[in-house]
C-alpha positions as CSV (number, residue, x, y, z in Angstrom):
1,M,-16.7,4.5,-1.0
2,R,-17.7,1.6,-3.3
3,L,-14.4,-0.1,-4.0
4,L,-13.5,-2.8,-6.6
5,V,-10.6,-5.1,-5.4
6,T,-9.4,-7.2,-8.3
7,G,-7.5,-10.4,-7.3
8,G,-9.2,-10.0,-3.9
9,A,-9.1,-13.8,-3.2
10,G,-5.3,-13.9,-3.5
11,F,-2.7,-13.4,-0.7
12,I,-2.3,-9.7,-0.4
13,G,-5.7,-8.9,-2.0
14,S,-7.6,-10.8,0.6
15,H,-5.8,-9.1,3.5
16,F,-6.6,-5.8,1.9
17,V,-10.3,-6.8,1.5
18,K,-10.5,-7.5,5.2
19,R,-8.8,-4.3,6.1
20,M,-11.2,-2.2,3.9
21,L,-14.3,-4.0,5.2
22,A,-13.1,-3.2,8.7
23,A,-13.0,0.4,7.7
24,S,-16.7,0.1,6.6
25,D,-16.0,0.6,2.9
26,D,-18.3,-1.1,0.4
27,V,-16.0,-3.7,-1.1
28,V,-16.7,-5.8,-4.2
29,I,-14.2,-8.4,-5.4
30,L,-13.4,-9.6,-8.9
31,D,-11.2,-12.7,-9.1
32,K,-10.4,-15.3,-11.8
33,F,-9.9,-18.0,-9.1
34,T,-6.8,-19.4,-10.7
35,Y,-4.6,-21.7,-8.6
36,A,-3.7,-18.9,-6.2
37,G,-7.2,-17.4,-5.7
38,N,-8.7,-19.1,-2.7
39,P,-12.4,-18.6,-1.6
40,A,-11.2,-19.7,1.9
41,N,-9.2,-16.4,2.1
42,L,-12.4,-14.3,2.0
43,P,-14.8,-13.3,4.7
44,A,-18.2,-15.0,4.4
45,E,-20.0,-11.6,3.8
46,S,-17.9,-10.7,0.8
47,E,-19.5,-9.6,-2.5
48,C,-17.5,-11.6,-5.0
49,Y,-17.6,-12.1,-8.8
50,R,-15.7,-14.6,-10.8
51,G,-14.0,-12.9,-13.8
52,D,-10.9,-12.2,-15.8
53,I,-9.6,-8.6,-15.8
54,A,-8.4,-9.0,-19.3
55,V,-12.0,-9.6,-20.5
56,Q,-14.1,-6.4,-20.8
57,E,-17.4,-8.1,-20.2
58,D,-16.2,-9.7,-17.0
59,V,-15.0,-6.3,-15.7
60,E,-18.2,-4.5,-16.7
61,Q,-20.4,-6.9,-14.7
62,I,-19.4,-5.1,-11.5
63,G,-21.2,-1.9,-12.4
64,A,-20.3,1.5,-11.0
65,V,-17.5,1.9,-8.4
66,D,-15.7,4.9,-6.9
67,A,-12.2,3.3,-6.9
68,I,-10.3,0.3,-8.2
69,V,-7.3,-1.4,-6.5
70,N,-5.7,-3.9,-8.9
71,F,-4.1,-6.9,-7.1
72,A,-4.9,-9.2,-10.0
73,A,-1.7,-10.6,-11.5
74,E,0.3,-13.6,-12.4
75,T,3.0,-13.2,-9.8
76,H,5.5,-16.1,-9.5
77,V,8.8,-15.6,-11.2
78,D,9.4,-19.4,-11.6
79,R,6.1,-19.8,-13.4
80,S,6.8,-16.9,-15.7
81,I,9.9,-18.6,-16.9
82,H,7.9,-21.7,-17.9
83,G,5.0,-19.7,-19.5
84,P,5.3,-15.9,-19.9
85,E,2.2,-15.5,-22.1
86,D,-0.3,-15.6,-19.2
87,F,1.7,-12.9,-17.4
88,V,1.5,-10.5,-20.4
89,R,-2.2,-11.1,-20.8
90,T,-3.1,-10.5,-17.1
91,D,-0.5,-8.0,-16.0
92,V,-0.4,-5.8,-19.1
93,L,-3.7,-6.3,-21.0
94,G,-5.7,-6.8,-17.9
95,T,-4.4,-3.6,-16.4
96,L,-5.3,-1.7,-19.6
97,V,-8.9,-3.0,-19.5
98,L,-9.2,-1.9,-15.9
99,L,-7.8,1.5,-16.7
100,Q,-10.5,1.9,-19.4
101,L,-13.1,1.2,-16.8
102,A,-11.6,3.7,-14.4
103,R,-11.6,6.3,-17.2
104,E,-15.3,5.7,-18.0
105,L,-16.3,5.8,-14.4
106,S,-14.0,8.7,-13.3
107,A,-12.8,6.3,-10.6
108,R,-9.7,6.4,-8.5
109,F,-7.2,3.7,-9.5
110,V,-4.3,2.1,-7.7
111,Q,-2.0,-0.3,-9.4
112,V,-0.3,-2.8,-7.0
113,S,3.1,-3.5,-8.4
114,T,6.5,-4.9,-7.2
115,D,10.1,-3.9,-6.4
116,E,11.2,-6.4,-9.0
117,V,10.6,-3.9,-11.8
118,Y,13.7,-2.1,-10.7
119,G,15.9,-5.2,-11.3
120,D,19.1,-6.1,-9.5
121,I,20.3,-3.4,-7.1
122,E,23.9,-2.9,-6.1
123,P,24.9,-2.9,-2.4
124,G,24.6,0.5,-0.8
125,W,21.7,1.7,-3.0
126,S,18.0,1.6,-2.6
127,S,15.6,2.1,-5.6
128,R,13.7,5.4,-5.8
129,E,10.4,5.8,-7.6
130,D,11.9,7.7,-10.5
131,D,14.7,5.2,-11.1
132,R,14.9,3.4,-14.5
133,L,13.0,0.1,-14.7
134,R,15.3,-2.8,-15.4
135,P,13.1,-6.0,-15.1
136,S,15.0,-9.3,-15.2
137,S,12.2,-11.9,-15.5
138,P,9.1,-12.3,-17.7
139,Y,7.1,-11.6,-14.5
140,S,8.8,-8.3,-13.6
141,A,8.7,-7.2,-17.2
142,S,4.9,-7.8,-17.4
143,K,4.5,-5.8,-14.1
144,A,6.6,-3.0,-15.5
145,G,4.4,-3.0,-18.6
146,G,1.3,-2.6,-16.5
147,D,2.9,0.2,-14.5
148,L,3.7,2.1,-17.7
149,Q,0.1,1.7,-18.9
150,V,-1.0,3.3,-15.7
151,L,1.3,6.3,-16.0
152,A,0.4,6.7,-19.6
153,A,-3.3,6.8,-18.8
154,V,-2.7,9.5,-16.2
155,R,-0.9,11.7,-18.7
156,T,-2.9,11.0,-21.8
157,F,-6.5,10.5,-20.4
158,G,-6.3,12.2,-17.0
159,V,-7.0,9.0,-15.1
160,N,-6.8,9.5,-11.3
161,A,-4.2,6.7,-10.8
162,S,-1.2,5.9,-8.7
163,V,1.2,3.0,-8.5
164,T,2.5,1.2,-5.4
165,R,5.7,-1.0,-5.6
166,G,5.9,-3.4,-2.7
167,S,8.9,-5.5,-1.5
168,N,8.8,-9.2,-0.7
169,T,5.6,-9.6,1.3
170,Y,5.0,-12.4,3.8
171,G,2.2,-13.5,6.2
172,P,-0.7,-15.9,6.5
173,N,-2.6,-17.3,3.6
174,Q,0.2,-17.0,1.1
175,Y,0.2,-19.8,-1.6
176,P,2.9,-22.3,-0.7
177,E,4.9,-21.8,-3.9
178,K,6.6,-18.8,-2.4
179,V,9.7,-19.3,-0.3
180,L,8.5,-18.8,3.3
181,P,5.3,-20.9,3.1
182,L,7.1,-23.5,0.9
183,F,10.0,-23.9,3.2
184,T,7.8,-23.9,6.3
185,T,5.4,-26.5,5.0
186,N,8.2,-28.6,3.6
187,A,10.0,-28.5,7.0
188,L,6.8,-29.5,8.8
189,D,6.5,-32.5,6.5
190,G,10.2,-33.4,6.7
191,E,10.8,-32.6,3.0
192,P,13.9,-30.8,1.6
193,L,14.1,-27.1,1.5
194,P,15.4,-26.3,-2.1
195,L,17.5,-23.1,-1.6
196,Y,18.5,-21.5,-4.9
197,G,22.3,-21.2,-5.4
198,D,24.2,-20.1,-2.4
199,G,21.1,-18.5,-0.7
200,R,22.8,-15.1,-0.4
201,Q,20.1,-13.3,-2.4
202,V,18.9,-10.3,-0.4
203,R,15.3,-9.4,-0.2
204,D,13.5,-6.5,1.5
205,W,10.9,-8.2,3.7
206,L,7.4,-6.6,4.4
207,H,4.6,-8.0,6.5
208,V,1.3,-8.2,4.6
209,E,-0.5,-6.0,7.1
210,D,2.0,-3.2,6.7
211,H,1.9,-3.6,2.9
212,C,-1.9,-3.2,3.0
213,A,-1.7,-0.2,5.2
214,G,0.6,1.5,2.7
215,I,-1.7,0.7,-0.2
216,E,-4.7,2.1,1.7
217,L,-2.9,5.3,2.4
218,V,-2.0,5.7,-1.3
219,L,-5.6,5.0,-2.3
220,R,-6.9,7.7,0.0
221,E,-4.1,10.3,-0.2
222,G,-1.8,9.5,-3.1
223,Q,-1.4,11.9,-6.0
224,P,-2.3,11.0,-9.6
225,G,0.7,9.9,-11.6
226,D,2.8,9.3,-8.5
227,V,4.6,6.0,-7.7
228,Y,5.1,5.0,-4.0
229,N,7.6,2.4,-2.8
230,V,6.3,0.2,0.1
231,A,8.9,-1.6,2.2
232,A,9.9,-2.2,5.8
233,N,13.7,-1.8,5.0
234,E,14.3,-5.2,6.5
235,E,17.0,-6.6,4.2
236,H,17.8,-10.3,4.8
237,E,19.4,-13.0,2.8
238,N,17.4,-16.0,1.8
239,V,19.7,-18.3,3.7
240,E,19.0,-16.2,6.9
241,L,15.2,-16.8,6.3
242,T,15.8,-20.5,5.8
243,N,17.8,-20.8,9.0
244,L,15.1,-19.0,10.9
245,V,12.5,-21.5,9.6
246,I,14.7,-24.4,10.6
247,D,15.5,-23.1,14.1
248,H,12.0,-22.0,14.9
249,L,10.5,-25.4,14.0
250,G,13.4,-27.3,15.5
251,V,14.0,-29.6,12.5
252,D,17.2,-31.0,11.2
253,R,19.5,-28.6,9.2
254,S,20.2,-31.3,6.7
255,L,16.8,-30.6,5.2
256,I,18.4,-27.5,3.5
257,R,19.4,-28.4,0.0
258,N,21.3,-25.9,-2.2
259,V,20.0,-26.4,-5.7
260,D,20.8,-24.9,-9.1
261,D,19.8,-21.3,-9.2
262,R,17.0,-20.1,-11.5
263,P,17.8,-18.2,-14.7
264,G,18.1,-14.4,-14.3
265,H,17.8,-14.5,-10.5
266,D,18.3,-11.0,-9.1
267,R,20.8,-10.8,-6.3
268,R,19.4,-7.9,-4.3
269,Y,16.3,-5.7,-4.0
270,S,16.0,-2.6,-1.8
271,L,13.5,0.2,-1.8
272,D,13.7,3.9,-0.7
273,T,10.4,4.6,1.1
274,T,10.9,8.2,1.9
275,K,8.0,9.3,-0.3
276,L,5.4,7.0,1.4
277,R,6.7,7.8,4.9
278,A,6.2,11.5,4.2
279,L,2.5,10.7,3.9
280,G,2.6,9.2,7.5
281,W,3.1,5.5,6.8
282,T,5.5,3.4,8.9
283,P,5.8,-0.4,9.2
284,R,4.7,-1.9,12.5
285,R,5.9,-5.5,12.3
286,E,9.4,-6.4,13.2
287,W,10.9,-8.9,10.7
288,E,11.9,-11.8,13.0
289,D,8.7,-11.6,15.1
290,G,6.6,-11.4,12.0
291,V,8.3,-14.4,10.3
292,R,8.0,-16.5,13.5
293,A,4.3,-15.7,13.7
294,T,3.8,-16.6,10.1
295,I,5.6,-19.9,10.6
296,D,3.3,-20.6,13.6
297,W,0.3,-19.8,11.4
298,Y,1.2,-22.5,8.9
299,R,2.0,-25.0,11.7
300,D,-1.4,-24.4,13.2
301,N,-3.4,-24.3,9.9
302,R,-2.6,-27.5,8.1
303,D,-6.2,-27.6,6.9
304,W,-5.6,-24.5,4.8
305,W,-2.4,-25.6,3.0
306,E,-2.4,-29.4,2.9
307,P,-5.2,-29.6,0.3
308,I,-3.2,-27.1,-1.8
309,K,0.0,-29.1,-1.7
310,R,-1.8,-32.4,-2.4
311,S,-3.5,-30.9,-5.5
312,D,-2.5,-32.0,-9.0
313,G,-1.7,-28.4,-10.0
314,F,0.7,-27.8,-7.1
315,R,2.4,-31.2,-7.5
316,E,2.9,-30.7,-11.2
317,F,4.5,-27.3,-10.7
318,Y,6.7,-28.6,-7.8
319,E,8.0,-31.6,-9.8
320,R,8.7,-29.4,-12.8
321,Q,10.5,-26.8,-10.8
322,Y,12.5,-28.9,-8.3
323,A,12.6,-32.6,-9.1
324,A,15.7,-32.4,-11.3
325,R,17.4,-29.8,-9.1
326,L,16.9,-32.0,-6.0
327,A,18.0,-35.1,-7.8
328,T,21.4,-33.5,-8.5
């Protein structure tokens, strides 16, 4: 199989590239190399093109492929609040351009989406694939728009496409704007850990290797027009994650700083994964062991994340997002 992985230099995409190369598939990568796309994430032998999925000419430079897995997205909720336009362009228009390519090539298509499209979930309930979409942020709204483009393309044009919706994914090589790498690297440098609100927001945590295994299974065995939730059913509050970082690194608990919550912050996510498990998928990484191993990776790989955190782009975002909150 010749496989196009868009966003393959990003966090989850790069892990998926390595997985598929190990399975001896012919993998070609298309990445825009924005701030979160890192060439250091890719194996040296990767076939990689620079391009924007929202630009037809960039997509067409790849040539013929048998399948497309779309990881390319603007993904950070905080950034979407500051500038939603880029999210709509990449997550909705970019998905449409890729679907047109899949249609022309009669290629299999998998859209990698998020549990955030379901919105805030009440305790005692887990989102099923046919639940109504209730996105709360510009990011989750743009991802929901991309998902709907995929499902419309299946029904209207017969595109062989499926959607995966993953829960909060963690692991090595994640850009340090997300909570686990941000808090880990801040703790290593003795900087405050800005915990939103009371920190009681519940997230369903999933190791990146388990996430990629689920996506691969959907690529190979998923049905056209079907949506598959991917989650380890490991629900933990953000404050619990924060305390694990503090305890594992042995730093002072005074580094934790409760700051003003972000607008529209969902309280809880939870996914029903019955459908994917029926295909034979099951997560392998236990949450606490996986988080501890991830913390150790950042401790041992300063050469990967220190240049990122020193960059003008990261510092500008961090100051805009946290400076006023930490000051109060």
